[in-house]
C-alpha positions in Angstrom: -45.8 -15.1 58.6 -48.0 -12.5 57.0 -47.6 -9.6 54.6 -49.1 -6.2 54.2 -49.0 -3.3 51.8 -47.4 -0.1 52.9 -47.4 3.1 50.9 -44.2 4.0 49.1 -42.7 7.4 50.0 -42.2 8.2 46.3 -43.8 6.7 43.2 -41.7 6.3 40.1 -43.4 7.9 37.1 -41.7 5.3 34.9 -43.2 2.5 36.9 -46.6 4.1 36.8 -46.4 4.4 33.0 -45.2 0.8 32.5 -47.7 -0.7 35.0 -50.7 -1.0 32.6 -48.4 -2.4 29.9 -47.1 -5.1 32.2 -50.6 -5.8 33.4 -51.8 -6.4 29.9 -48.9 -8.7 29.1 -49.6 -10.7 32.3 -53.3 -10.9 31.5 -52.6 -12.3 28.0 -50.1 -14.8 29.4 -52.7 -16.1 32.0 -55.3 -16.3 29.2 -52.8 -18.1 27.0 -52.3 -20.7 29.7 -56.1 -21.2 30.1 -56.5 -21.6 26.3 -53.6 -24.1 26.3 -55.3 -26.1 29.1 -58.4 -26.2 27.0 -56.5 -27.9 24.2 -56.1 -24.9 21.9 -53.1 -23.1 20.6 -52.4 -19.8 22.5 -50.8 -18.4 19.4 -53.9 -19.1 17.3 -56.1 -17.6 19.9 -54.0 -14.4 20.0 -54.3 -14.2 16.2 -58.1 -14.6 16.3 -58.6 -12.3 19.3 -56.2 -9.5 18.4 -54.5 -9.7 15.0 -57.4 -10.6 12.8 -59.8 -7.9 14.0 -57.1 -5.2 13.7 -56.3 -6.2 10.1 -60.0 -6.4 8.9 -61.6 -3.0 7.9 -65.1 -4.3 8.7 -63.9 -5.5 12.1 -62.4 -2.1 12.8 -65.7 -0.5 12.2 -67.4 -3.0 14.5 -64.7 -2.2 17.0 -65.8 1.5 17.1 -69.5 0.4 17.2 -69.0 -1.8 20.3 -66.6 0.7 22.0 -69.2 3.5 21.7 -71.6 2.4 24.5 -68.7 1.2 26.7 -67.1 4.6 26.5 -70.3 6.6 27.1 -71.3 4.5 30.1 -67.8 4.3 31.6 -67.3 8.1 31.2 -70.6 8.6 33.2 -69.5 6.1 35.9 -66.2 7.9 36.3 -68.1 10.9 37.8 -69.6 8.6 40.5 -66.4 6.7 41.2 -64.3 9.8 41.5 -66.6 11.0 44.2 -66.5 7.6 45.9 -70.1 6.7 45.1 -70.8 3.3 43.6 -73.2 3.2 40.7 -73.4 -0.5 39.8 -76.7 -0.1 38.0 -75.6 1.5 34.7 -77.1 -1.5 32.8 -80.6 -0.6 34.1 -80.1 3.1 33.3 -79.0 2.1 29.8 -82.2 0.0 29.3 -84.5 2.7 30.6 -82.9 5.3 28.4 -83.4 3.0 25.4 -87.1 2.4 26.5 -88.0 6.0 26.9 -86.4 7.1 23.7 -87.9 4.2 21.8 -91.4 5.0 23.1 -91.3 8.2 21.0 -90.0 6.3 18.0 -92.9 3.8 18.2 -95.5 6.6 18.7 -94.5 8.9 15.9 -94.0 8.6 12.1 -91.5 10.9 10.6 -90.3 14.4 11.4 -86.9 16.0 11.7 -87.5 16.6 15.4 -88.0 12.9 16.3 -84.4 11.9 16.6 -83.2 14.8 18.7 -86.2 14.3 21.0 -85.4 10.6 21.3 -81.9 11.4 22.4 -83.2 13.9 25.0 -85.7 11.4 26.3 -83.0 8.7 26.5 -80.8 11.0 28.5 -83.7 12.0 30.7 -84.8 8.4 31.3 -81.3 7.2 32.3 -80.8 10.3 34.6 -84.1 9.8 36.4 -83.5 6.1 36.9 -80.0 6.9 38.2 -81.5 9.4 40.6 -83.5 6.7 42.4 -80.6 5.1 44.2 -79.1 8.6 44.8 -82.4 9.8 46.4 -82.6 6.6 48.6 -79.1 7.1 49.7 -79.4 10.8 50.6 -82.9 10.6 52.1 -82.8 7.2 53.9 -79.1 6.2 53.9 -79.7 3.2 51.8 -76.6 1.6 50.2 -76.4 2.7 46.6 -74.7 -0.5 45.5 -77.7 -2.7 46.4 -80.4 -0.4 45.1 -78.7 0.5 41.8 -77.9 -3.2 41.2 -81.5 -4.4 42.0 -83.0 -1.7 39.7 -81.1 -3.4 36.8 -83.4 -6.4 37.0 -86.5 -4.2 37.2 -85.5 -2.4 34.0 -84.7 -5.7 32.2 -88.0 -7.2 33.2 -89.8 -4.1 32.1 -88.1 -4.3 28.7 -89.0 -8.0 28.4 -92.6 -7.3 29.3 -93.0 -4.5 26.7 -91.4 -6.4 23.8 -93.5 -9.5 24.5 -96.7 -7.6 25.2 -97.8 -4.0 24.4 -94.9 -3.1 22.1 -94.6 -6.4 20.2 -94.7 -6.2 16.4 -98.0 -7.7 15.4 -96.4 -8.8 12.1 -93.3 -10.2 13.7 -94.3 -13.8 13.7 -94.7 -13.8 17.5 -91.0 -12.9 18.0 -90.4 -10.7 21.1 -89.4 -7.5 19.3 -91.0 -4.2 18.4 -91.6 -2.9 14.9 -88.5 -1.6 13.0 -88.0 2.1 13.7 -88.9 4.7 11.0 -85.9 6.1 9.2 -86.5 9.5 10.9 -86.0 7.6 14.2 -82.8 6.0 13.2 -79.4 7.5 14.2 -77.5 8.5 11.0 -74.3 6.9 10.0 -71.1 9.0 9.9 -70.6 8.0 6.2 -72.4 6.0 3.5 -71.7 2.3 3.6 -70.3 2.6 7.1 -71.5 0.8 10.2 -70.3 3.6 12.5 -73.2 5.9 13.6 -73.3 9.3 15.3 -73.2 7.6 18.8 -69.4 7.4 18.3 -69.3 11.2 17.9 -71.3 11.5 21.1 -68.8 9.4 22.9 -65.8 11.5 21.7 -67.6 14.7 22.8 -68.3 13.1 26.2 -64.6 12.3 26.6 -63.5 15.8 25.7 -66.1 17.5 27.8 -65.4 15.3 30.8 -61.6 15.8 30.5 -62.2 19.6 30.7 -64.8 19.3 33.6 -62.7 17.0 35.7 -59.4 18.7 35.1 -60.2 22.4 34.9 -63.4 23.2 36.7 -64.5 23.7 40.3 -67.0 20.8 39.9 -64.2 18.4 39.0 -62.2 19.6 42.0 -65.4 19.1 44.1 -65.6 15.4 43.0 -62.0 14.7 43.7 -62.2 16.3 47.1 -65.4 14.5 48.0 -63.8 11.2 47.0 -60.5 11.7 48.7 -61.4 13.7 51.8 -65.2 13.9 52.5 -64.7 15.9 55.7 -62.6 18.4 53.9 -65.3 18.7 51.2 -67.9 19.5 53.9 -65.6 22.1 55.5 -65.2 23.6 52.0 -69.0 24.0 51.8 -69.6 21.2 49.3 -73.0 19.5 49.9 -72.6 15.7 49.9 -76.3 15.4 49.0 -76.1 17.7 46.0 -72.9 15.9 44.8 -74.5 12.5 45.1 -77.6 13.6 43.1 -75.4 15.4 40.5 -73.1 12.5 39.8 -75.8 9.9 39.6 -77.8 12.1 37.2 -74.8 12.5 35.0 -73.9 8.9 35.1 -77.4 7.7 34.4 -77.9 10.3 31.6 -74.8 9.1 29.7 -75.9 5.5 30.2 -79.3 6.4 28.8 -77.7 8.2 25.9 -75.7 5.0 25.2 -78.9 3.0 25.3 -80.9 5.0 22.9 -77.9 5.4 20.6 -77.4 1.7 20.5 -81.1 0.9 19.9 -81.6 3.6 17.2 -78.2 3.4 15.6 -77.1 -0.3 15.8 -80.3 -2.4 16.3 -83.1 -0.4 14.8 -85.8 -1.9 17.1 -86.4 -3.0 20.7 -85.7 -6.6 21.6 -85.0 -8.4 24.9 -81.2 -8.5 24.2 -80.3 -4.9 23.5 -77.1 -5.2 25.6 -74.5 -8.0 26.0 -73.8 -6.5 29.5 -72.4 -3.1 28.5 -73.4 -1.6 31.8 -71.5 -4.1 33.8 -68.5 -4.3 31.4 -68.2 -0.5 31.5 -67.3 -0.7 35.2 -64.2 -2.7 34.2 -63.6 -0.1 31.4 -63.7 2.8 33.9 -61.1 1.2 36.2 -59.0 0.0 33.4 -58.8 3.6 32.2 -58.0 4.7 35.8 -61.1 7.0 35.8 -59.3 9.2 33.3 -61.4 10.2 30.2 -58.6 9.5 27.7 -57.7 6.3 29.5 -61.3 5.2 29.4 -61.4 5.8 25.6 -58.4 3.6 25.1 -59.8 1.0 27.5 -63.1 0.9 25.7 -61.4 0.1 22.5 -59.3 -2.7 24.1 -62.4 -4.3 25.8 -64.4 -3.9 22.5 -61.6 -5.8 20.8 -62.1 -8.7 23.2 -65.8 -8.8 22.4 -65.1 -9.1 18.7 -62.2 -11.5 19.1 -64.4 -13.6 21.5 -67.1 -13.9 18.9 -64.5 -15.0 16.3 -62.9 -17.4 18.7 -66.2 -19.0 19.4 -66.7 -19.7 15.7 -63.1 -20.5 14.6 -61.6 -22.1 17.7 -64.8 -23.4 19.4 -63.9 -21.5 22.5 -66.8 -20.5 24.9 -67.9 -16.9 24.8 -67.7 -16.8 28.6 -64.0 -17.0 28.2 -64.1 -13.4 27.0 -65.8 -12.2 30.2 -63.3 -14.2 32.2 -60.4 -12.5 30.4 -61.9 -9.1 31.0 -62.0 -9.9 34.7 -58.4 -11.1 34.7 -57.4 -7.9 32.9 -59.0 -5.8 35.5 -57.4 -7.7 38.4 -54.0 -7.4 36.7 -54.3 -3.7 36.2 -55.5 -3.0 39.8 -52.7 -5.3 41.2 -50.1 -3.4 39.1 -51.4 -0.1 40.3 -51.3 -1.3 43.9 -47.7 -2.6 43.6 -46.6 0.7 42.1 -47.9 2.8 44.9 -47.3 0.3 47.7 -44.5 -2.1 48.7 -45.0 -5.6 50.2 -43.7 -6.0 53.7 -43.5 -9.4 55.3 -44.1 -9.7 59.0 -43.1 -12.7 61.1 -45.2 -14.0 64.0 -43.0 -12.1 66.4 -43.5 -8.8 64.6 -40.2 -8.7 62.8 -39.9 -7.8 59.1 
């Protein structure tokens, strides 16, 4: 006997609305069983992962800080994924954006123009790096998954070389890091005493603009048509080459903006570990949010919560930090499975072909 998924003739709007809720509950139950098998209390883990961060004002600010790069990168990825192009290299575009913007911070001292110019360079660096796999795909037919992913390691090695070599702080006691950025090259905070910087505002603007572009413009329709029916898009006169270059440039540009925002707003200098894997985690965020800008915003907050909770659980419950990444993967699988079961039904087929 085998089974297959067949499309449902009609999809219940109630089931589609409840699917992510049930997926989240299922993911938490699976994670609770794993925690229990590791000899810890699932209830204590839930309190540390969820309840404590939501009840702590400092943790709430940290939640926004960690959700900012996730939202920016995931919003950019949604352009590619909607058009059925697979940009897996947002981590590298994040790093290159941080590097190019930081170059200006390290070469200048003061000036009101420095911070805006750093942001522009960050966007430009990420966009140009994103265009590399797009160009290889449109010109030579190279698979964008492989090229975008391999370019991540090139960017990370470049960052490592620069902070250990030419850009290393001569007074940094031989630590692999650059000098601390000048105040003029530091992204301002939204309020005195707050940890939230203006990168959060950029993320909110990106969500609003993307919601308008994807929902109410010809370009948004072009992406949807290209992703759903490539032949129809060609008949409509939409160039696949131009669409590929456009979505990779937008995706890379937003990843680069996330990189320079994080370095200039949260870290204040270059170091080898400027990202805990935001570029890869943002892929999960994009699909958790169903490639919808508002959904991505909510998903980025949820995933950021798991980052903060995972750090607390590592200290208080002695749980490995890798468990957080495993939970994020379980959460993604549960959401995708729930969506599949809402739009399809399971049909069992016997060896003779009967149902």
